[in-house]
C-alpha positions in Angstrom: 0.4 9.9 106.2 -1.7 12.9 107.1 -5.2 13.5 105.8 -6.7 16.7 104.6 -9.4 18.2 102.4 -10.1 21.3 100.3 -11.7 23.9 102.5 -13.2 27.2 101.8 -11.3 30.5 102.5 -14.4 32.6 101.7 -14.4 35.8 103.7 -10.8 35.6 104.7 -7.9 33.2 104.3 -7.6 33.3 108.1 -10.9 31.4 108.3 -9.6 28.3 106.4 -7.6 26.7 109.4 -10.7 26.9 111.6 -12.8 25.3 109.0 -10.3 22.5 108.5 -10.2 22.0 112.3 -14.0 21.6 112.4 -13.6 18.7 110.0 -10.9 17.1 112.2 -8.3 17.3 109.4 -4.5 17.0 109.8 -3.7 19.3 106.9 -5.7 21.1 104.3 -5.8 22.9 100.9 -7.6 26.1 99.9 -7.9 28.7 97.2 -6.2 31.9 98.2 -8.2 33.8 95.5 -11.4 33.0 93.4 -10.7 29.8 91.4 -12.1 31.5 88.2 -9.3 34.2 88.4 -9.5 37.9 88.6 -7.1 40.4 90.2 -6.4 40.3 93.9 -4.6 42.5 96.4 -1.3 41.2 97.9 -1.5 39.5 101.2 -1.1 42.1 103.9 1.0 41.6 107.0 -2.1 41.7 109.0 -3.8 39.0 106.9 -0.6 36.9 107.1 -0.4 37.3 110.9 -4.1 36.3 111.3 -3.6 33.3 109.1 -0.5 32.1 111.0 -2.2 32.7 114.3 -5.1 30.6 113.2 -2.7 27.8 112.0 -1.1 27.8 115.5 -4.4 27.9 117.3 -5.6 24.8 115.5 -2.3 23.0 115.6 -1.6 22.9 111.8 1.9 23.1 110.6 1.3 22.5 106.9 -1.2 23.5 104.3 -1.5 24.0 100.5 -2.8 26.4 97.9 -4.6 25.2 94.8 -4.1 27.7 91.9 -7.1 28.9 89.9 -8.5 26.6 87.3 -8.0 29.1 84.5 -4.3 28.4 84.3 -3.2 27.4 80.8 0.5 27.6 80.1 0.0 25.6 76.8 -2.3 28.1 75.1 -1.4 29.6 71.7 -2.7 32.9 73.0 0.2 35.0 74.5 -2.3 36.9 76.7 -3.6 33.6 78.3 0.0 32.3 78.9 1.1 35.7 80.3 -1.9 35.8 82.6 -1.2 32.2 83.8 2.4 33.0 84.5 1.5 36.1 86.4 -1.2 34.3 88.5 1.3 31.5 89.4 4.0 34.0 90.3 1.4 35.8 92.5 0.2 32.6 94.1 3.8 31.7 95.1 4.2 35.2 96.6 0.9 34.7 98.6 2.0 31.2 99.7 5.3 32.6 101.0 3.5 35.4 102.8 1.2 32.9 104.5 3.8 30.2 105.2 2.1 27.7 103.0 4.1 24.7 101.9 3.2 24.5 98.2 1.0 25.7 95.3 -0.2 23.1 92.9 -1.6 23.8 89.4 -2.9 22.1 86.2 -0.5 22.8 83.3 -3.3 23.4 80.7 -4.5 22.2 77.4 -2.6 22.1 74.1 -5.7 21.9 71.9 -5.2 25.4 70.5 -1.6 24.7 69.4 -2.4 21.4 67.8 -0.1 19.0 69.6 0.9 17.8 73.0 4.6 18.2 72.1 4.1 21.9 71.4 2.0 22.3 74.5 4.7 20.6 76.5 7.3 23.1 75.2 5.1 26.0 76.1 4.5 24.7 79.6 8.3 24.3 80.2 8.9 27.8 78.9 6.1 29.1 81.2 7.4 27.4 84.3 10.9 28.7 83.6 9.6 32.2 83.5 7.6 31.7 86.7 10.6 30.3 88.6 13.2 32.8 87.1 14.9 34.5 90.1 12.5 32.7 92.6 14.0 32.6 96.1 10.9 31.7 98.2 10.3 28.6 100.3 7.0 27.6 98.9 7.1 24.8 96.3 5.4 24.8 92.9 3.7 21.5 92.2 2.8 20.3 88.7 -0.4 18.2 89.1 -0.7 15.1 87.0 -3.8 15.5 84.7 -6.7 13.2 83.9 -5.9 13.3 80.1 -9.1 14.7 78.6 -8.5 16.1 75.1 -5.0 17.4 74.7 -4.3 18.2 78.3 -0.6 18.4 79.1 0.7 16.3 82.0 -1.5 13.2 81.9 1.4 10.8 81.6 4.3 10.3 84.0 7.0 10.5 81.3 5.7 13.9 80.2 5.5 15.3 83.7 9.0 14.0 84.3 10.3 15.8 81.2 8.6 19.0 82.2 10.2 18.9 85.7 13.6 17.9 84.2 13.7 20.6 81.6 12.1 23.4 83.7 14.5 22.4 86.5 14.3 24.3 89.7 14.9 23.1 93.3 11.4 24.3 94.3 9.6 22.5 91.5 7.9 19.2 92.3 4.8 17.0 91.7 1.3 16.5 93.0 -0.6 13.2 92.2 -4.3 12.9 92.0 -5.6 9.3 92.4 -8.7 10.0 90.2 -6.6 11.7 87.5 -3.9 9.1 87.2 -6.5 6.3 87.2 -8.4 8.0 84.4 -5.0 8.4 82.6 -4.5 4.6 82.6 -2.6 4.0 85.8 -4.2 1.2 87.8 -4.7 1.5 91.6 -7.2 -1.3 92.3 -4.8 -3.9 93.8 -1.5 -4.2 95.7 0.3 -5.2 92.5 -1.3 -2.5 90.5 -0.3 0.2 93.0 3.2 -1.2 93.1 3.5 -1.1 89.3 2.0 2.4 89.1 4.3 3.8 91.8 7.3 2.1 90.3 6.5 3.8 86.9 6.1 7.1 88.7 9.5 6.7 90.3 11.1 5.7 87.0 9.9 8.8 85.2 9.5 11.4 87.9 11.1 10.2 91.1 9.7 9.7 94.6 11.9 12.6 95.8 9.7 15.0 93.7 6.4 13.6 95.1 5.1 16.1 97.7 1.4 15.6 97.9 -1.5 13.5 96.6 -5.1 14.4 96.0 -7.3 11.6 97.2 -10.3 11.0 95.1 -12.2 7.9 93.8 -13.0 7.9 90.1 -16.5 8.0 88.5 -14.9 6.8 85.2 -13.2 3.5 84.4 -9.5 2.9 84.0 -8.1 4.9 81.1 -11.3 6.8 80.2 -9.4 10.1 80.4 -12.1 12.2 82.2 -11.7 14.2 85.4 -14.7 12.9 87.5 -14.2 12.7 91.2 -16.2 10.2 93.3 -16.6 9.7 97.0 -14.0 7.3 98.6 -15.0 3.6 98.0 -17.9 4.4 95.6 -15.9 4.7 92.4 -13.8 2.4 90.1 -10.8 2.5 92.4 -12.8 1.2 95.4 -11.9 0.7 99.1 -9.5 -2.2 98.2 -7.6 0.2 96.0 -7.2 2.8 98.7 -6.2 0.2 101.2 -3.5 -0.9 98.7 -2.4 2.7 98.2 -2.2 3.4 101.9 0.0 0.3 102.3 2.6 1.6 99.9 5.7 2.9 101.8 6.0 6.1 99.8 2.3 7.0 100.2 2.6 6.4 104.0 4.9 9.4 104.2 2.7 11.9 102.2 0.0 14.4 102.9 -3.2 13.2 101.2 -5.9 15.7 100.5 -9.6 14.9 99.6 -11.3 16.9 96.8 -14.6 15.1 96.9 -18.0 17.0 97.2 -18.4 18.7 100.5 -21.9 17.5 101.2 -20.4 14.2 102.3 -16.8 15.1 103.1 -17.1 14.0 106.7 -18.1 10.5 105.5 -15.0 10.4 103.2 -12.7 11.5 106.1 -14.1 8.8 108.3 -13.6 6.2 105.6 -10.0 7.0 104.9 -9.2 7.3 108.6 -10.7 3.8 109.1 -8.6 2.4 106.3 -5.4 4.1 107.7 -6.1 2.4 111.1 -6.6 -0.9 109.4 -3.3 -0.6 107.4 -1.1 1.1 110.0 -2.7 0.6 113.3 -2.8 4.4 113.8 
């Protein structure tokens, strides 16, 4: 169980490892391009070498890329779907150039097509196109959504179907504690965590769980809104995170904070203190 956080890559991707080291992280996540999208140049060999050297200098062996927020594979607009597919293909290329473990993304909203079922079909088609002929090492992770509106991927059974039907050995899943709590999966007690994780395994499978985003929730259970809160200050609470850290599957994961950076150091201290309490390490 290694802890990370989202760090800035402003100026150069090679700066991200150093920023993560300053926070005393054990892994980290970053945007390889502006999160609002736009065209970017391919990662040059020089950039890749600088990034890998910074990773080695700061003793990191694993990190992750978060895809831009503009991704929507469920849109009725062919242009939007096409751009989303191209961005994710490019992000996988950039991840492979940098030696990044995985790229995670939000599938998108089905509001423009009128039903989650149709949106699900479009997401599956889009992922198939992205992964067609893919031979890289970096994984593509479908992130479980918070469920606002007609967002695709808010329920484990739907994410499981997407992974099953898109089917690729480099396709897997990313959990977000705030998202799944908002989608109705309880995390506040040992029994709740056990039931939630059992349901995840039933529909998706622990073998496809690669990473979890670690966020408390500003909204109550099942309110279907994506609102991150600092660790221990939301509706999941410290007892919930202690229960989560005690789960045998979670103990093997990388866990990445996405809370506001003004108090990220406090969140890092809080989760490290909980880990020590649970594992003695």
